[in-house]
N, C-alpha and C positions, 0 to 999 in steps of 0.2 A: 285150619283150625283142628284137622283132623288128629295131629299130635298133642296138642292140649287137651282135644275129648281123651284121646291114649292115656294121658296124662292124668285125668281127673278120675276114669276108671281104675287106674291102678294105686292112686294116692289114697291112703288112708287118713281119716281124721285124727288131729292130736286127742289121745285120751286124755291129757291133763286138763285139768280146768281152766287154766289161765291160757294153756296153750305155749309151748316153745317155740318162737318165732325162728331161729334158726335153724331147729329140727325140721319145722314145718318146710321151708323152704329149701333145704336139703331131702326131703322126701319127694318135693315137687321136682329139683332138678332133677334124679334119679328117674322119677316116672318121665317127665319130658324125655330124657335119651332114652328110656325104653322103648316109648311111642315112637320117635323118630327111627329107632333102629329096625321097628315095624315096618316103617314107611319105606325102608333103602330100597326095596323091591320094586316097590311103585315108579319112585326116582329112576329108577334104572330103564323101568319099560317104558315110561313116561317123559322121556330127558326134554322133549319141548315144552312139557308144561313146565314140570320141575325143575329142570338143571338152569333156567334161565335166572339168574341173579344171585346164585347158590352161592357163589363167591362173597356177594356183598353180605347176604343174610349171615355168613361164617365172621362177617366183621370186617372184611376187607373191603374198604371204599375209596373211592377217588380223595385226595386230599381236599379238603373245602377251606377255602381262603378267607378266615374272618376279617371282614371289613370294618371292626370296631360296632355294628349296630347288635344287639340283641335278638336273638334268632327266636321264633315262634317254628315248633316241629309239629304240622298236621300230620297224621296218620289216617289213612283211608285203606280199608282190605283190598275191595275189588273193584270192577266196573260201576257198582251200584252207588258204594259210598263214593266214591271217584266224580261222578254226575252228582250224586247231592251236594259235594263240597264247591260246585262250581260258584254259588253265589256266596257261600262263605269267603272263599278266596277275595274274590271281588272285594268284599266288604272288609276285610282284615288287612288288605294293601291299601284300602283307601282310608280306613280307620285309624291303623297303626303304619303310618309310612316310616316313622323311624327304627321300626322292626324289620326283620329280614324274614322270609318265609322260606321254609324248606319243607318238601310232602315226602311223604316215604307211603308204599303201596306193598301188600301181601304176594298178589298173584300178577302173571305176567300180563294176563290182559288189565288189570288195572294199571300196571306199570305203562306198558304200551299207552293207554289212554290218558293219564297221568303227563306223560310226555309231551304228548301231542296238546292239551289243553291249557297247560300252565306253563309254555315257554315263554319265557319274558317276564313270569308273574313268580316264579318261584326260583329261589337260589340255587337249588339241587332238588331234583328229582331222584331217589334211589329206593331199593329195597327195604323193609322192616328186617330189622335183626332176628336170628332163632333167639329164643329164648333163656339162652344160657348166660351165666356172669361175664364170660369173657367177651363173646360177642357183643353182648347190648352193650358194655363199656366203651369196647372200642368204639362203638357208633356215637355212644353219647359223647365219648373223647374228640371226636372229627366233628362232630357236629355243633358242640357246646350248646343245647338249647337253654334258655332260661323258661320256658315257656311249653309244653307240651299238650297236645291236642287230641283226642284220642277218638274218632266217629263212630257213633252209634254202638258203644258198651263194648270196644275192645279190652278186655281184661285180661293182661299179662303181667301176672305178679313179678317175675325177676325185672323185666323193663320199668315197671311204675317204680319199685322200690329202689332200682338203682338211679331213676331220673331224680327221685326225691330227693335222696341223699347227695345227690350231685348237686343240688341247689335248684332244680326248676320246679317251677307250679304244675301241676297234673290236672286235667279238666277232662271230663268227658262232656263232648257236644254231639247234639242231634241223637240223644242217648234212646234206646229202645229197649225192653227186656220184656221179651214174651213171658208167658206162664209156664210154659215148658222149660225155658232156660233158667228162669229162675228156681225153678225146682230143683234141675240138675246143678247149678250154684249152689243150692243150701246143703245139698248133700255134704258140701263141704266146707262149712261155714266158717268153720277157725281160720282155715286159710284166707276165704274169698274177704272177712272182716277184716283181717291183718291187712289186705291188698287195700280195701275200699278207704282205709284210716290213712293212707296217703295219698287218697284224691284231694284235692282243694276245693275242687266245683264239679259239680255234676248238671250238665242242663238236659234235661228229659222231654223226650216228646208231648208225653201226655200224663195225666194225672194216675194212671195205673202204673205207667213205666216208673214214676218216681215211686211210689207206694212199694215197689216190688224191690228195688235198688235199697231204698230206707230198710226194709223187712231184711236185707240179706247184713245189713252192719254199719250202712253209711250213715254218717251223721247228717240226720234233716236239715240241720242249719246249712249245710254244702249241698242241697239239692233245690232244684228250682224247673219247674214246667216254662220252655221258652216255645214250644210248638214242633213242628216238624220244617226244616229248611227246604224239604224238596217242593212245598208250598212254593217257595220261591224261584223257582225253577222256569226260564222263559228262554226260547230259541234265541240264539244269537246270531251274528251276520255268518259267522262258520256254517252253522247249521242250516240256514235260508240258503245258502248258497248249495249245499249239498241237496238239501230237498229239492233244487231246479234241477240239481244234476241228475237226479233219479228219475225227476219226473221226463227229463228230455229224454232219456234212455227208455223209461218202460211206458211212457205215455199215459199215466194214471188218469191225468185230469188235462183239458185243453184250458189253457189259461187266456181267457180272452181280455179284452178291454173291460169291461161291463162286469163280468161275472166268471165265476171257475164253472167249468162243467164237468161232471163225471163223466169219464168215457164207459169204464166199467169198474164197478163198486168194488174196491179193493179190502178184503179181510187181513188185519195183519195180528199174525200169531206172534206173540212177542216173548220172549225167555224162557220158550219152552224147555221141558224136561221130559226124559224117556218115562213112558210112553206115549207122551201127551202129543207128539207128531202123528204118530198114526190114528189115534182118535178125531183129532182136528181134520186130517185128511179124510177120514170115512165122513164125518158131518158135512166136511165143505163138498165134497163130490156128489153128497146125498141134495145139496140145496142147490148145486149147480145144475144137477140133472133135471131137478124140478122147475127150472128158471125157464118160462117161455121163449123171452126174448134175449135179453142183456144176460150173457152169464158173467158171474163175480169172478174174480180173481184172487188169489191165495199167494200171500206174504209169509214164509216161516224163517223165524230167528231165535235159534238154539241159544240158550243161556249160556252153553258150555261149548268153546271153539273146538276142542279137540271132537267133539262130536260132528262138526260139519262135514265130513266125508259120509259118516253113517248116515245121516240125515238126508244127504244128497242121494245116496243109493235108496233109503225107504223110497223119496219121492217118486224117484225115478221106475222102481218094480211096483209100486202100488196103482200105476197107472194100467196096469195088465193084469192085476189082482182081480180074480173071480168076484171077489167082494166089492169091488169099487163100481158105482154105480154112474159114473163118467170116464169111462174108460177111453185112453188114448189123450189124455190131456198132454199139453207141452208145458217144457220144464226148463229152468236155466237158473245158473250160478250167477250171484253178483260178482265173482271173481273172474268169470269168463270173460274174453274179449266180448265188446259190446255189438250186436247186429241189428239190423233191420227188423227182423223177427221176434227181437223183444218186446217191441211194440204192443205185439198180440199175446204173448205167452201167458199161459194160465197160472202156472205155480213159478214162484222165485225163492230161492234159496238166498237168504243176505248172509253170507257166509263173510262179514266182514265185522271190524271192530268200532262201535264209536259212531254207527250210522243208524241205529234204530229210531234214536228220536228224530231224526230229519223224515223219516218215513211217516211218522203220524200223523201231520199235516196233509199227506197223501189218501189216508185210509177213511173207510166210511165206519169200518166195524175192527175194534181191537180187542184180542183175547188176550190176557195175561196169564201167562204159565206159570209153573211152579205149584198152581192151586187144583189141580185133580188129582194131585198125590199128595198124601202128608208132608211134603217139603214146607209147605207154610207159605207160599205165595211169593211172587214180586209184586214190586210197587208199582201201584194204577197211577201214580200222580204224572208222568210225563205225559201219556196219552190224555190225560185229564186235562192237561196244561193247554194240549191241542183242540180241546173240546169235542172230543171222540167219545160216540157210546161205546162203550166199556162192558165186555163178560170177564168175568171170574169163577175160578171154579170154587168148592166147599170150603177148601184148606187155605185159610189167610192169617193164621196166628202170627206171623210174622208182621204184619201191618195190620193188627187188628181195630186199633185208634182210627185210621184213614179209612179203612173199609166201614166202619160204624158210620161215620160221616156221611160217606157218600150214600151209604145206603138210606140213611135217614132224609136224604136229600132228592131221593129219585134220581140220584146221578150214578147208579151202579146196577148191573144184572147178575146176581151171584147165584150160580145153579145150585140145586139142593145136592147132598151126599147122596151118590149114587156107586155102581161099581160097573165094570166090565161093559157089555153094549149098552147100557142105560146110561151111561157117561154119554156115549157118541149119541144116543136118543135126545138128551138134554140139549148137547150142543148144538143138534141138528134144528131143533125147535127154536131155541134162542137166536142161532143166526137166521134161519128163514123170518121168522118173526119182523127181525128188525131191518132185513133186506126188502120186505113187503110194505113196511111200514114207515115212508119218508118220516111223516110228522113226529112220531113216535122216536125214530132214531136220532133224528136232529134235537128234540127237547131233551133226551138224554145227553147227549153231548153239551149243549147248552147250560144244562145244570152242574156237568162235570166241571166246565171252566168257572160256574159261579162260584162252586164250591172251593175251587183256588184262589180265585180272587178274594174269597172271603177270610180266607187262612193265611194270608200273605200276612208277611211280617215278622218271622220267626230268626230269618238271618240276622236282622237289625235288633231285634231282642237278646240274639246269642251273643252278637259284637259288644253290647252294651253291658251285660253281664259279664262277659270276658275281660272288660274293661278293668275291673278291681282286681285281677290278679295279674293281668299283663303290665300294669303301672307298677305293681307292687315287686314284680319280678327282678332279680338281678340285672 
């Protein structure tokens, strides 16, 4: 989304009252190209992340053999949207068996996960094209979708225009739009309003999301609230097998015939961003130093794979840092060969893709990252589905509806807005309190699972609403 942001920064709203559509799209294309050129040095420096799929994104796709069935194109951005799409993919393939599903992603991590998750369910998994006319038209010509579904409000002006002009129905599914994003889009209202005119249906997570997208110019008759499909997430057999594999190696719990016994309580720091790893390490070490008998364990899963090495280095170096209250703790990376010592290791770096959800059933406490900094937070729904006690930071505007629901049901601990060492202090207090209060920890987890159960059904409502455009499509 970086070059889209650059395009928005560069783009000027059309000065005419009506707005010249062709001129606006020309300005947008120029701005997008400008943003792309600014990104080129980053493409070269971080080839592993950005070069993957580069040719496809320019419109060079493997030939897609049409078997006569109409095509539904589902677009997910990254890992989060790809995971969220799991129940929707099941519902689409079940409810619309006469259609063929293809899935695109933007990021490499999303692509890797989609290739793994949707084998046998999608007719093709590929990279979403850059939003230029030529690359977009080549992609649409190759896959010839009759319906395009954009997960979580992915607004790509050229793609939406070309898909619509090519005869496809275009829908936003599981849409969310924060106050911040709405304000940003609102700065370019003439273009956004024209883009939204090409949307046939917008299925939004909550009433606030619906209100914001309508305020940007979407016809209110085309918008509905269907809930968040992430509430329908459940562990499947593959996840359960991975949970067993992780437990066999690291021995988080003893799986007896009658009950599950925790060996050492695991704190999972999920989808962390810099500098959250340092803060969680400080808080964890303080909590571990104060534990008289059983020491907790920590698992850190960085949100961005390109940071795996940096996080591993940080974890290793902090064990001998003068500020570390539990010096000499042991560490291991998930990617390293298994060892008998792994059963007792103190800090684990989960440097893998698609395995985090399998960790949640083994954890006692889950800290959800991206929330101690103004990023806006990551989703709390997957650990909630596992019935875990969840801690999040103050910055959760990306998931405000869900967080509000959890807080209202005593199903989440949200830390107050703090800075510097105060953040570490708040983390330490929250972790320590939960470790010492078994009943409170379990109650929090049970409440989280109950919230998930009470809010299920969004996937079915989404499929039902989509039927009206899928059946009308070419």
